[in-house]
N, C-alpha and C positions, 0 to 999 in steps of 0.2 A: 421482518425485512422492511426497510423503508421504501417509499415509492420510488425514490431515485435509484436505490440499489436494485430494486426489481426491474426497473426500466433498463438499466445498464446491463443487468444479467440477460434480459431478453434480447437486447441488441447484440451482445457478445455471441449469443446462440445464433441469432439471425445472420451474423457476419461470419460465422464459423471460427470464432476466436476461442482457442482452447483456454479454459480458465477454471479456477477453483474459487468458489464464493465463501466468504467468512473463513478464510484459511488460517488454521492455527500455526503460530510460529513459536517454537520452543525457545525458552530463555535459559542460558547457561551462565553461571557465575564461577569463575576460576575452574572451569572444566566440569563443574557439577550442574546437572540439569535441575532447575527449580520446579516446584510443583505449581507453576502458573505458566501462562503463555500470553503472547500478543495475539490479536485477531485482526488480520488484514481484511479489508473489504473484498479484495480480489487479488489473486496472483494469476497473471496471464502468461501463457506459453512457458510456464514454470520458470520465468525469468524476470517479469516486471510486476512490482507491487503497485496496485492501484488503490488509492484511498479517496473516498468520496466525502465531500463536506457540503454543508448548506449554511454558509456564513456570509456576512456582508463583505468580508475580505479575508484572505488567508493571512495568517500571522506566523511568527517564528515558532509558536507552539505546535502548529500542524506540521511544519517542516521538521521540527525535532522528533515528532512522533514517527514520521516516515523514515528519518535517519535511523532511529532506534530499530524499526522494523527491518531495514536493510542490513544493519549490522548483525542483528540476531539471526536473520535468515541466510546470510552469506550472499545475498543477491546484490547486484550492483545498480539496478535501474528501478526508479520509482516515478510515479505520476500522481500528483494531487489534482483532483478535479473539484471545483467549487461551483455548485449550482445555486448558491444563495444570492449571488450578486445579480445586477441587472442583465449581464450577459455572462456566458460561461467563462470562468477564469481557470487557468491551469498553471502548474509549475512542474517542470521535469527536473528530476534529481538523479545524479550519478554519484555513487560512492566509490572512491578509489580504494580497493582492498589489496593493495600491493603488500606482499609479505616481506618482512624484514629479512635481509640476507645474513 
């Protein structure tokens, strides 16, 4: 566990935020479960995927990672937190999972 992950985990506990650390997200291809999975840093309240980064700045690569996690999990809300910049940077993401009629 990285220092940032450990600190965030402790803060979630301190704040009473229900969460799962290093949550496995199963991956399906055409209805078949693959023998691999994604590993989200946190899933909070069984609804929000939280990914931690330590980069100079967030890029589309990190955004794509979170979008893949959202699609695979069926969750709609995600949060990227970047501790690597001079000040905390974040990006909120919402995936629209409307089903086709």
